[in-house]
C-alpha positions as CSV (number, residue, x, y, z in Angstrom):
1,M,13.2,-17.7,-12.4
2,A,11.5,-20.8,-14.4
3,G,8.1,-21.7,-14.3
4,E,5.5,-20.1,-12.1
5,D,6.4,-17.0,-10.2
6,R,8.0,-17.2,-7.0
7,T,6.8,-15.8,-3.7
8,L,9.4,-13.7,-1.7
9,D,9.8,-15.0,1.6
10,G,7.9,-13.4,4.6
11,G,5.5,-12.0,2.5
12,I,2.1,-12.1,4.1
13,A,-1.1,-13.8,2.4
14,D,-3.0,-10.3,2.8
15,G,-0.3,-8.0,0.9
16,G,1.0,-6.7,4.0
17,I,4.8,-6.5,5.4
18,E,5.9,-6.9,8.4
19,I,8.3,-3.8,9.6
20,D,9.6,-3.6,13.4
21,A,7.1,-6.4,14.4
22,M,4.0,-4.3,12.9
23,H,1.5,-5.4,10.3
24,W,1.3,-3.0,7.6
25,G,-0.8,-2.8,4.5
26,G,-3.3,-5.7,4.0
27,G,-6.4,-3.9,5.6
28,D,-3.9,-2.1,8.4
29,R,-2.3,1.0,8.4
30,V,-0.4,1.9,5.4
31,L,3.6,2.8,5.9
32,V,4.0,6.2,5.1
33,I,7.1,7.0,4.3
34,A,8.7,10.8,4.2
35,E,11.6,10.7,1.9
36,L,14.1,13.3,3.3
37,G,16.2,12.2,0.4
38,V,18.9,15.0,-0.3
39,N,16.1,17.8,0.7
40,H,18.3,18.5,3.8
41,D,20.7,20.3,1.2
42,G,23.6,18.7,3.2
43,S,22.7,20.3,6.7
44,P,21.7,18.0,10.0
45,A,19.9,20.6,11.3
46,K,17.7,20.9,8.2
47,A,17.2,17.1,8.4
48,I,16.2,17.4,12.2
49,E,13.6,20.1,10.7
50,L,12.4,17.6,8.1
51,T,12.3,14.9,10.6
52,D,9.7,17.0,12.8
53,A,7.8,18.0,9.9
54,A,7.4,14.5,9.2
55,A,6.1,13.9,12.4
56,T,3.7,16.4,12.8
57,A,2.3,15.6,9.3
58,G,1.6,11.9,10.3
59,A,4.3,9.9,8.4
60,D,5.4,6.5,10.2
61,A,8.8,6.9,9.0
62,I,11.7,8.9,7.3
63,K,14.0,7.6,4.9
64,L,17.7,9.1,4.4
65,Q,20.0,8.7,1.4
66,V,23.6,7.2,2.5
67,F,26.1,7.5,-0.3
68,S,29.7,9.0,-1.0
69,A,29.8,10.8,-4.5
70,E,33.2,9.4,-5.3
71,R,32.1,6.0,-4.9
72,L,28.8,6.2,-6.6
73,L,29.9,8.1,-9.6
74,N,32.4,7.6,-12.4
75,A,34.2,10.6,-13.5
76,S,32.3,10.0,-17.0
77,A,28.9,10.3,-15.2
78,E,26.0,12.6,-16.5
79,F,23.4,14.5,-15.0
80,A,19.6,13.6,-15.8
81,A,18.1,16.2,-17.2
82,Y,16.0,17.4,-14.3
83,Q,19.6,18.0,-12.6
84,V,21.2,20.0,-15.2
85,G,22.8,23.5,-14.3
86,L,22.6,22.6,-10.4
87,A,26.6,22.3,-10.2
88,D,29.5,21.8,-12.5
89,S,29.5,17.9,-12.6
90,P,27.1,15.3,-11.0
91,R,30.3,14.6,-8.2
92,D,30.1,18.3,-7.5
93,M,26.5,18.4,-7.0
94,L,26.3,15.3,-4.5
95,R,29.2,16.3,-2.6
96,K,27.2,18.9,-1.1
97,Y,24.7,16.4,-0.1
98,E,26.7,14.0,2.1
99,L,26.2,13.5,5.5
100,K,29.0,11.9,8.3
101,D,28.1,8.7,10.0
102,D,27.8,10.8,13.3
103,E,25.2,13.2,11.6
104,F,23.0,9.9,10.2
105,R,23.1,8.6,13.8
106,R,21.8,11.7,15.2
107,I,18.9,12.2,12.9
108,A,18.0,8.5,13.2
109,V,18.1,9.1,17.3
110,Y,16.0,12.3,17.2
111,A,13.5,10.5,14.4
112,R,13.2,7.3,16.8
113,R,12.3,10.0,19.9
114,R,9.4,11.2,17.4
115,N,8.3,7.7,17.2
116,L,9.6,7.5,13.5
117,A,10.8,4.0,12.0
118,V,14.2,5.1,10.3
119,I,14.7,3.7,6.9
120,A,17.8,4.1,4.6
121,T,18.8,3.9,1.0
122,P,22.7,3.1,0.4
123,F,24.2,3.2,-3.0
124,S,26.9,0.9,-2.7
125,P,28.1,-2.2,-0.8
126,E,30.3,0.3,1.5
127,D,26.9,2.4,2.4
128,V,25.4,-0.8,3.4
129,E,28.5,-1.8,5.7
130,R,27.9,1.9,6.9
131,I,24.3,1.4,8.2
132,A,24.7,-2.0,9.1
133,A,25.1,-1.1,12.5
134,W,22.2,1.6,13.0
135,D,19.3,-1.1,13.5
136,L,17.4,0.2,10.8
137,S,13.7,-0.5,10.2
138,A,14.4,-1.4,7.0
139,V,16.5,-0.7,3.8
140,K,14.8,0.7,0.7
141,I,16.8,0.2,-2.9
142,A,16.2,3.3,-5.4
143,S,15.0,1.9,-8.4
144,P,18.4,2.4,-10.8
145,D,19.8,-0.5,-8.4
146,L,16.9,-3.0,-8.7
147,V,19.9,-4.8,-11.0
148,N,22.6,-4.0,-9.0
149,W,23.6,-7.4,-7.9
150,P,26.5,-6.5,-5.6
151,L,24.6,-3.9,-3.7
152,L,21.3,-6.0,-3.3
153,R,23.3,-9.1,-2.2
154,E,25.1,-6.8,0.6
155,A,21.7,-5.3,1.9
156,A,19.9,-8.6,1.9
157,A,22.8,-9.8,4.2
158,I,21.2,-7.0,7.0
159,G,18.6,-9.3,7.5
160,K,16.4,-6.6,7.2
161,P,13.3,-6.1,5.0
162,M,13.9,-4.4,2.2
163,L,11.7,-1.6,0.0
164,I,12.7,-2.1,-3.4
165,S,11.3,0.7,-6.1
166,T,10.9,-0.5,-9.7
167,G,11.2,2.6,-11.8
168,A,12.4,2.7,-15.5
169,A,12.6,-1.3,-15.2
170,T,11.1,-3.9,-17.2
171,M,8.7,-7.0,-15.6
172,L,11.7,-9.1,-16.5
173,E,14.2,-7.7,-14.7
174,V,11.7,-7.4,-11.9
175,K,11.2,-11.1,-12.0
176,R,15.1,-11.6,-12.0
177,T,15.7,-9.6,-8.7
178,V,12.7,-11.5,-7.2
179,S,14.5,-14.6,-8.0
180,W,17.9,-13.3,-6.2
181,L,15.6,-12.2,-3.0
182,T,13.7,-15.3,-2.9
183,E,17.3,-17.2,-3.0
184,W,18.3,-15.1,-0.3
185,H,15.1,-15.4,2.0
186,T,15.0,-11.7,1.9
187,T,11.3,-10.4,3.1
188,A,10.6,-7.6,0.4
189,A,8.0,-5.5,-0.9
190,L,8.0,-3.7,-4.2
191,L,7.5,-0.2,-5.1
192,H,5.9,0.9,-8.1
193,C,7.6,4.0,-9.4
194,V,8.2,6.1,-12.5
195,S,11.5,7.6,-12.7
196,A,11.1,11.3,-13.5
197,Y,10.9,14.4,-11.4
198,P,7.9,15.4,-11.2
199,V,5.6,12.6,-13.1
200,E,2.7,14.0,-14.6
201,D,-0.9,12.7,-13.6
202,E,-1.6,10.6,-16.9
203,L,1.8,9.0,-16.7
204,A,1.6,8.0,-12.9
205,H,0.1,4.2,-13.7
206,V,-0.6,3.7,-9.9
207,S,-2.6,0.7,-11.0
208,W,0.7,-0.9,-12.1
209,M,0.9,-1.8,-8.3
210,R,-1.8,-4.7,-9.4
211,E,1.2,-6.5,-11.7
212,L,3.6,-6.5,-9.0
213,R,1.4,-8.3,-6.7
214,R,2.4,-11.5,-9.0
215,F,5.2,-11.8,-7.6
216,G,3.4,-13.0,-4.1
217,C,4.7,-10.0,-2.0
218,A,3.8,-6.6,-0.6
219,V,3.4,-3.6,-3.0
220,G,3.6,0.0,-2.5
221,Y,4.1,3.3,-4.3
222,S,7.2,5.7,-4.5
223,D,5.4,9.0,-5.7
224,H,6.8,11.3,-7.8
225,T,3.7,13.2,-8.7
226,T,2.9,16.4,-7.3
227,D,-1.0,15.5,-7.0
228,E,-2.2,15.1,-3.1
229,L,-4.7,12.6,-4.0
230,A,-1.8,10.1,-5.5
231,G,-1.4,8.5,-2.0
232,A,-5.0,7.7,-1.3
233,V,-5.3,6.4,-5.1
234,A,-2.0,3.9,-4.4
235,V,-4.3,2.8,-0.7
236,A,-7.2,1.9,-3.4
237,A,-4.6,-0.1,-5.6
238,G,-3.4,-2.0,-2.6
239,A,-0.5,-0.4,-1.4
240,A,1.2,-1.2,2.0
241,V,4.1,1.3,1.8
242,I,3.6,4.5,0.3
243,E,7.2,7.2,-0.1
244,K,6.6,10.6,-0.9
245,H,9.6,13.5,-1.0
246,L,9.3,15.8,1.9
247,T,10.7,19.1,1.4
248,L,10.7,22.7,3.6
249,D,10.4,24.7,0.6
250,R,9.4,23.6,-2.9
251,D,11.0,26.4,-4.5
252,A,14.5,25.7,-3.2
253,S,17.3,25.0,-5.2
254,G,18.1,21.4,-5.6
255,P,17.3,18.3,-7.5
256,D,14.4,16.6,-5.5
257,H,12.5,20.0,-4.1
258,A,10.6,20.5,-7.1
259,A,9.0,17.1,-7.0
260,S,8.5,16.8,-3.5
261,A,5.4,18.1,-0.6
262,D,6.2,20.9,1.7
263,A,5.2,20.2,5.4
264,A,1.2,21.5,4.6
265,G,1.4,19.6,1.5
266,F,2.4,16.3,3.3
267,S,0.0,16.7,6.0
268,R,-2.9,16.8,3.7
269,Y,-1.4,13.9,1.7
270,V,-1.3,11.7,4.9
271,K,-4.8,12.8,5.8
272,L,-6.2,11.7,2.4
273,I,-4.0,8.2,2.8
274,R,-5.9,7.8,6.2
275,R,-9.2,8.4,4.6
276,A,-8.6,6.2,2.0
277,E,-7.6,3.7,4.4
278,K,-11.3,4.2,6.1
279,L,-12.7,3.7,3.1
280,M,-11.1,0.7,1.6
281,G,-11.8,-1.0,5.3
282,N,-11.0,-4.6,6.0
283,G,-11.7,-8.4,5.7
284,E,-13.8,-10.3,3.4
285,K,-17.3,-9.0,2.4
286,R,-19.8,-9.8,4.8
287,V,-22.8,-8.4,6.2
288,L,-22.3,-5.2,8.8
289,E,-23.8,-4.7,11.8
290,I,-25.2,-1.4,10.5
291,E,-26.7,-3.2,7.7
292,R,-28.7,-5.8,9.7
293,D,-31.9,-3.4,10.4
294,V,-32.1,-2.4,6.5
295,R,-31.5,-6.0,5.4
296,R,-34.5,-7.0,7.5
297,V,-36.7,-4.4,6.6
298,S,-36.0,-4.3,2.6
299,R,-35.6,-7.8,1.9
300,Q,-38.5,-9.5,0.8
301,S,-40.6,-12.6,2.2
302,V,-42.9,-15.1,0.5
303,V,-46.5,-14.0,1.1
304,A,-49.8,-15.5,0.6
305,R,-51.2,-13.9,-2.4
306,R,-54.9,-15.1,-1.6
307,G,-56.1,-17.7,0.9
308,I,-54.4,-20.9,1.3
309,C,-56.3,-24.1,2.6
310,A,-54.7,-26.7,4.8
311,G,-53.5,-29.6,3.0
312,V,-53.5,-27.9,-0.4
313,A,-50.2,-27.8,-2.7
314,I,-49.4,-24.1,-3.2
315,Q,-49.2,-23.0,-6.9
316,E,-47.2,-20.3,-8.0
317,E,-50.1,-17.8,-8.3
318,D,-50.8,-18.6,-4.9
319,V,-48.0,-16.3,-3.6
320,T,-45.9,-13.1,-4.1
321,V,-42.9,-11.8,-2.4
322,Q,-43.0,-8.6,-0.2
323,R,-41.1,-6.8,2.1
324,P,-39.9,-7.2,5.1
325,G,-37.5,-10.4,5.1
326,I,-39.1,-11.7,8.4
327,G,-40.3,-15.2,6.7
328,I,-39.6,-17.4,4.2
329,G,-37.0,-15.7,1.8
330,A,-37.3,-14.7,-2.1
331,A,-34.8,-17.0,-2.7
332,E,-36.6,-19.9,-1.6
333,F,-39.6,-18.9,-3.8
334,P,-39.4,-22.2,-5.9
335,G,-38.8,-24.5,-3.2
336,V,-42.7,-23.4,-1.5
337,I,-44.0,-24.2,-4.9
338,G,-45.7,-27.8,-4.3
339,R,-45.6,-27.7,-0.6
340,A,-48.6,-27.8,1.2
341,A,-49.7,-25.8,4.4
342,Q,-50.3,-27.1,7.4
343,C,-53.3,-24.9,8.5
344,D,-55.3,-22.4,6.5
345,V,-53.2,-19.6,5.7
346,A,-55.0,-16.1,5.1
347,A,-54.2,-13.6,2.3
348,G,-51.4,-11.3,3.0
349,T,-49.8,-13.8,5.7
350,I,-46.0,-13.8,5.3
351,L,-45.0,-17.5,5.1
352,T,-42.9,-19.3,7.4
353,E,-41.3,-22.8,7.6
354,A,-43.5,-23.6,10.4
355,M,-46.6,-23.0,8.4
356,L,-45.7,-25.9,5.5
357,T,-45.3,-29.1,5.0
358,A,-41.6,-30.5,4.9
359,G,-42.0,-31.9,1.4
360,R,-44.0,-31.4,-1.7
361,G,-47.1,-33.1,-1.8
């Protein structure tokens, strides 16, 4: 992408994104996604239970992962450090977390019944083919696939908004991916992510979302910390989308449980996000209605320090400023000097425009 950074199609000037005909972020409600991931442990019933927990906690969406261990992993694939000891091989580990298409559909239908948007992460072009008919709200791309051109091209062809995590990526890699998405006229949000499970607070770098804003699109946060405040901090940093893993048991055996929030923790997490939204507010800086009374009584007016005779040019020593701000404002003090009073003015009088001549004498 030569020259200036390009802007993703469908980007909204205020930093928000449109998903399911709703505007998220940019001063409106932040889209909170409960990432079910593989925390269902391969059980559709547990996925339904997680969906209930997400809805009860106040999430706006759930996210499922769609993959085939055989397609995703070469025989030489290795465990990440946090996965060591979970199975004999990476393929064996992932096989037990696979769900069938009819199971995914059942979970998606149930989620919509609970008024939750449904998002899925494919890991291969074939996975995209599987989810193409599900009428998803958006497609999520995991951090490792930020540079996966075949997968991105296939996912973009669905025509749904894309949420793309940027963990373990350089800004040059992000820039290249943005150029592809721009070429394909894809609406997308870039999610800051640190690819570790869990992430210590001092390594979260939530402020990096601001760097992603240079691409002219919505930004968000895929949160791998265990800090319930992280989502609220992300709101303050401009997140339109926040994603957090949800589990029924943080002590359960599996790759993601320890870095996830349980149902009670996720509920507190969402509440903090909603409080942060209120505190952030929206729109440009302006005088609020609740400020008008304080503004009137605490702003200053130009006041006669001593008696001023009609027709005499006002000198600086003739006037001062005092509360309330119901006359000529203190900011206009220089413009009063040299003008004449139209009538005698007693000491302590708050000056108004009607009391003075139009110009300096």
